[in-house]
SEDOVO-533278 format. One record per residue (C-alpha): residue in one letter; chain; x, y, z. Coordinates in steps of 0.05 Angstrom, whole numbers, plus 5000, padded with zeros to 4 digits. Layout:
! residues N
aa,ch,x,y,z
A,A,X,Y,Z $
...
! end
This chain:
! residues 366
aa,ch,x,y,z
M,A,4435,4042,6519 $
N,A,4507,4037,6518 $
P,A,4528,4071,6453 $
M,A,4587,4025,6449 $
S,A,4540,3965,6442 $
V,A,4506,3992,6378 $
K,A,4528,3953,6315 $
N,A,4554,3993,6256 $
D,A,4499,3959,6211 $
D,A,4447,3996,6250 $
L,A,4474,4064,6234 $
P,A,4457,4101,6166 $
D,A,4513,4095,6114 $
Y,A,4526,4171,6111 $
P,A,4584,4170,6065 $
Q,A,4548,4125,6012 $
A,A,4489,4171,6013 $
A,A,4533,4231,6003 $
K,A,4567,4199,5946 $
R,A,4501,4184,5912 $
R,A,4480,4257,5923 $
R,A,4544,4281,5893 $
R,A,4538,4235,5832 $
G,A,4468,4258,5820 $
G,A,4487,4330,5826 $
F,A,4545,4319,5779 $
F,A,4501,4289,5727 $
R,A,4449,4343,5734 $
M,A,4506,4393,5723 $
V,A,4534,4359,5661 $
L,A,4462,4356,5633 $
I,A,4451,4429,5646 $
L,A,4519,4447,5615 $
F,A,4502,4402,5555 $
C,A,4435,4436,5544 $
L,A,4470,4507,5552 $
L,A,4523,4484,5500 $
L,A,4470,4463,5450 $
L,A,4432,4530,5462 $
G,A,4499,4567,5456 $
T,A,4520,4531,5393 $
G,A,4450,4543,5365 $
G,A,4457,4616,5382 $
V,A,4527,4621,5348 $
V,A,4499,4586,5287 $
Y,A,4441,4633,5284 $
Y,A,4485,4694,5293 $
V,A,4531,4675,5236 $
Y,A,4473,4655,5192 $
Q,A,4436,4721,5203 $
G,A,4502,4760,5194 $
L,A,4513,4732,5124 $
Q,A,4443,4746,5101 $
P,A,4427,4799,5051 $
V,A,4410,4868,5079 $
A,A,4334,4875,5086 $
G,A,4292,4933,5065 $
E,A,4277,4968,4998 $
A,A,4328,4951,4943 $
V,A,4373,5013,4933 $
T,A,4428,5014,4878 $
K,A,4498,5032,4907 $
E,A,4558,5051,4868 $
V,A,4619,5021,4904 $
E,A,4693,5031,4886 $
I,A,4741,4978,4905 $
P,A,4812,5008,4902 $
A,A,4870,4971,4873 $
G,A,4906,4928,4925 $
S,A,4849,4926,4973 $
S,A,4851,4870,5023 $
V,A,4788,4827,5038 $
R,A,4781,4864,5105 $
Q,A,4783,4933,5069 $
I,A,4731,4907,5018 $
A,A,4689,4883,5073 $
R,A,4693,4950,5108 $
I,A,4675,4986,5043 $
L,A,4614,4941,5034 $
Q,A,4589,4951,5103 $
E,A,4599,5030,5099 $
H,A,4552,5027,5038 $
G,A,4501,4986,5075 $
L,A,4509,4923,5031 $
I,A,4530,4873,5081 $
R,A,4509,4866,5157 $
N,A,4577,4848,5187 $
S,A,4647,4861,5157 $
D,A,4682,4811,5203 $
L,A,4635,4752,5184 $
F,A,4643,4773,5108 $
T,A,4719,4770,5118 $
Y,A,4716,4701,5149 $
Y,A,4666,4677,5097 $
V,A,4712,4698,5039 $
K,A,4769,4666,5072 $
Y,A,4729,4602,5083 $
K,A,4710,4600,5010 $
G,A,4781,4617,4987 $
T,A,4760,4670,4936 $
G,A,4797,4728,4964 $
S,A,4852,4728,4913 $
R,A,4804,4730,4856 $
L,A,4770,4795,4876 $
Q,A,4784,4851,4828 $
A,A,4787,4926,4839 $
G,A,4738,4970,4801 $
V,A,4674,5011,4806 $
Y,A,4613,4965,4814 $
Q,A,4538,4972,4822 $
F,A,4508,4931,4877 $
E,A,4438,4932,4905 $
T,A,4420,4925,4977 $
G,A,4388,4856,4983 $
Q,A,4440,4823,4939 $
S,A,4471,4763,4969 $
I,A,4545,4760,4989 $
D,A,4556,4706,4938 $
Q,A,4527,4749,4883 $
M,A,4573,4806,4901 $
L,A,4635,4762,4907 $
Q,A,4620,4733,4838 $
A,A,4613,4803,4806 $
M,A,4682,4824,4837 $
A,A,4714,4756,4817 $
D,A,4689,4766,4745 $
G,A,4709,4842,4744 $
S,A,4637,4860,4725 $
T,A,4650,4935,4733 $
I,A,4599,4988,4712 $
V,A,4600,5004,4637 $
D,A,4614,5077,4643 $
A,A,4678,5067,4680 $
T,A,4750,5069,4647 $
R,A,4819,5049,4670 $
F,A,4885,5080,4665 $
T,A,4953,5058,4686 $
I,A,5010,5100,4712 $
P,A,5079,5065,4708 $
E,A,5131,5073,4762 $
G,A,5180,5127,4744 $
W,A,5133,5175,4705 $
N,A,5135,5248,4725 $
V,A,5078,5295,4730 $
E,A,5082,5320,4660 $
Q,A,5084,5250,4632 $
I,A,5022,5233,4674 $
A,A,4988,5296,4650 $
D,A,5004,5281,4577 $
H,A,4979,5210,4583 $
L,A,4915,5227,4614 $
A,A,4900,5284,4564 $
Q,A,4915,5235,4508 $
E,A,4865,5187,4537 $
G,A,4811,5245,4540 $
L,A,4809,5240,4616 $
V,A,4836,5311,4632 $
D,A,4851,5377,4607 $
K,A,4928,5381,4614 $
A,A,4928,5454,4637 $
K,A,4876,5443,4690 $
F,A,4909,5380,4713 $
L,A,4975,5415,4723 $
Q,A,4941,5475,4759 $
E,A,4907,5425,4808 $
V,A,4975,5394,4819 $
N,A,5006,5459,4842 $
Q,A,4945,5496,4872 $
G,A,4889,5446,4886 $
S,A,4865,5437,4960 $
F,A,4867,5370,4988 $
P,A,4857,5376,5063 $
E,A,4836,5302,5069 $
F,A,4911,5285,5059 $
P,A,4952,5314,5117 $
F,A,5020,5298,5080 $
V,A,5000,5348,5025 $
A,A,5002,5405,5076 $
S,A,5069,5382,5100 $
I,A,5104,5386,5030 $
P,A,5154,5444,5035 $
Q,A,5147,5502,4988 $
K,A,5221,5503,4964 $
E,A,5247,5552,4918 $
G,A,5254,5522,4849 $
R,A,5208,5464,4860 $
K,A,5173,5451,4794 $
Y,A,5111,5413,4815 $
R,A,5084,5412,4888 $
L,A,5054,5341,4882 $
E,A,5112,5310,4841 $
G,A,5127,5245,4868 $
Y,A,5060,5239,4904 $
L,A,5016,5213,4848 $
F,A,5024,5139,4861 $
P,A,5037,5096,4801 $
E,A,4982,5044,4797 $
T,A,4923,5021,4754 $
Y,A,4858,5062,4769 $
E,A,4790,5054,4750 $
I,A,4745,5116,4748 $
K,A,4678,5141,4719 $
K,A,4687,5173,4654 $
D,A,4661,5239,4681 $
T,A,4712,5243,4738 $
N,A,4745,5309,4737 $
E,A,4820,5330,4746 $
H,A,4815,5343,4820 $
E,A,4782,5277,4832 $
I,A,4833,5240,4792 $
I,A,4889,5272,4831 $
A,A,4855,5258,4897 $
K,A,4849,5183,4878 $
M,A,4924,5180,4863 $
L,A,4941,5217,4931 $
A,A,4896,5168,4967 $
Q,A,4936,5110,4939 $
F,A,5001,5142,4962 $
Q,A,4973,5152,5030 $
K,A,4952,5078,5031 $
E,A,5021,5055,5011 $
W,A,5061,5099,5058 $
K,A,5069,5061,5122 $
P,A,5061,5106,5185 $
E,A,5121,5073,5217 $
W,A,5167,5096,5159 $
T,A,5161,5169,5181 $
E,A,5191,5150,5249 $
Q,A,5244,5103,5220 $
L,A,5269,5158,5171 $
K,A,5285,5200,5231 $
A,A,5343,5154,5243 $
Q,A,5367,5173,5173 $
K,A,5353,5246,5186 $
L,A,5304,5251,5129 $
T,A,5234,5280,5126 $
M,A,5180,5245,5085 $
D,A,5189,5293,5028 $
E,A,5263,5283,5026 $
A,A,5251,5209,5027 $
V,A,5202,5214,4970 $
T,A,5254,5257,4933 $
L,A,5309,5207,4941 $
A,A,5263,5148,4926 $
S,A,5245,5181,4858 $
I,A,5320,5183,4841 $
V,A,5327,5110,4858 $
E,A,5265,5096,4815 $
R,A,5294,5130,4755 $
E,A,5364,5101,4764 $
V,A,5349,5028,4778 $
V,A,5312,4975,4739 $
V,A,5328,4914,4780 $
D,A,5288,4913,4846 $
K,A,5342,4878,4887 $
E,A,5390,4932,4873 $
R,A,5346,4989,4897 $
P,A,5369,4984,4971 $
I,A,5442,4983,4949 $
V,A,5436,5045,4907 $
A,A,5397,5079,4960 $
G,A,5456,5063,5008 $
V,A,5504,5095,4958 $
Y,A,5468,5159,4960 $
Y,A,5464,5157,5035 $
N,A,5538,5148,5037 $
R,A,5550,5207,4992 $
M,A,5504,5254,5029 $
R,A,5537,5232,5096 $
E,A,5604,5249,5065 $
G,A,5581,5316,5036 $
W,A,5591,5290,4965 $
L,A,5551,5311,4904 $
L,A,5499,5257,4889 $
Q,A,5514,5263,4813 $
A,A,5452,5223,4793 $
D,A,5442,5223,4718 $
A,A,5365,5218,4729 $
T,A,5365,5290,4757 $
V,A,5395,5315,4694 $
Q,A,5347,5278,4651 $
F,A,5292,5312,4691 $
V,A,5322,5381,4676 $
L,A,5329,5366,4603 $
G,A,5255,5344,4600 $
K,A,5264,5279,4558 $
Q,A,5298,5213,4565 $
R,A,5367,5209,4528 $
D,A,5406,5145,4518 $
R,A,5470,5181,4532 $
I,A,5484,5241,4577 $
T,A,5540,5286,4551 $
F,A,5588,5330,4592 $
D,A,5550,5392,4567 $
D,A,5488,5365,4594 $
L,A,5518,5356,4661 $
K,A,5532,5434,4662 $
V,A,5457,5453,4653 $
E,A,5439,5500,4707 $
S,A,5383,5479,4750 $
P,A,5372,5468,4823 $
Y,A,5352,5394,4802 $
N,A,5422,5384,4773 $
T,A,5457,5342,4826 $
Y,A,5523,5346,4789 $
L,A,5525,5422,4805 $
H,A,5486,5429,4870 $
P,A,5501,5389,4935 $
G,A,5446,5349,4971 $
L,A,5377,5330,4945 $
P,A,5342,5369,4892 $
P,A,5283,5415,4910 $
G,A,5235,5359,4905 $
P,A,5221,5291,4872 $
I,A,5233,5279,4797 $
A,A,5182,5222,4788 $
S,A,5131,5177,4819 $
S,A,5163,5122,4857 $
G,A,5136,5050,4865 $
R,A,5135,5010,4929 $
A,A,5202,4979,4920 $
S,A,5239,5045,4916 $
L,A,5202,5075,4974 $
E,A,5220,5014,5017 $
A,A,5293,5015,4993 $
V,A,5298,5089,5018 $
V,A,5268,5072,5087 $
H,A,5311,5009,5090 $
P,A,5375,5022,5052 $
E,A,5432,4970,5049 $
K,A,5490,4990,5092 $
H,A,5557,4984,5055 $
D,A,5618,5023,5036 $
Y,A,5599,5036,4961 $
F,A,5602,5106,4934 $
F,A,5599,5091,4860 $
Y,A,5558,5048,4809 $
V,A,5560,5041,4734 $
T,A,5511,5001,4689 $
K,A,5538,4935,4666 $
K,A,5512,4944,4595 $
D,A,5507,4869,4587 $
G,A,5431,4868,4578 $
T,A,5419,4853,4650 $
S,A,5406,4927,4670 $
E,A,5447,4914,4732 $
H,A,5507,4952,4759 $
Y,A,5577,4947,4783 $
F,A,5588,4975,4851 $
S,A,5653,5002,4878 $
K,A,5682,5037,4939 $
T,A,5734,5081,4908 $
L,A,5741,5121,4844 $
Q,A,5796,5076,4820 $
E,A,5751,5015,4826 $
H,A,5696,5054,4793 $
N,A,5740,5075,4733 $
A,A,5758,5000,4726 $
N,A,5687,4980,4727 $
D,A,5669,5034,4676 $
R,A,5720,5008,4628 $
K,A,5698,4938,4641 $
S,A,5627,4962,4625 $
R,A,5649,4994,4562 $
G,A,5686,4929,4540 $
K,A,5753,4961,4546 $
! end
């Protein structure tokens, strides 16, 4: 047969057949993917459901401390470490989904394995801490002796033992303690490192444990990158903590802390005396409304009217704002400041002694 005489209708429609096969294959693939998606979704749902279920097994009571300032993720990690939840990540997402994170309170709690997440969240939202716990608050700007006196008055420590631990206690779990220099004339080794905060402790907590709790809070507050950033200022951590303690005692209004920190950086750069009244108050051992010229002459390595540079160590416990101000001081040309004495607790800042004297007269109403 002559191939040329064969009609096209007599030949199989290969393109159409191929199209049908491709369509059939496509629909089968879609069906398979759909089934896999259902199975995958079901698997995810089951994984999340299981991860949020109470921990199985015999009920065991666990005492859990949630430190002040803990984030939801930190709380989740603590609960998982105590075997109270299955998955810290799922716990974190669940709390964020419920929107209850801001209500969770610090404290010492008693939870049982087998409790639901909602039960634990409710306890932390209500602040249902254990009955044998007690709280104490250390304000910004208190020094070690003020802290010791307060805790002794609350019946939480023996003052002599507390101060002995401050100077001689071993705290290897906090590397920064080992780096604190043993400078001649330094009054208390851990001055400036007992972070001001509200703490909750068991009533039988001893002096060493209380100090360790406060050091742990300092370690939590100190950002690791600060140590590197301070190298640009040519300051060590201890020097920064010392300067921050002066800023803490000199300044009331937070927005002025970076400005005052900048004043002291300028003075140190030019080799001037710091002349911080707060260091004299520290030497005198008590707060005075007015510093006299005789007070400025008191001999002590902490007296920055007599000795150049920073004192041998911090003079108080600094809060977050003062530490941040020393790490990130405001850059300016001010070398002086004086309190306005108008009830605002703010200051006049000046570049020259002449301007400063004028501001001083203005402050005194003259």
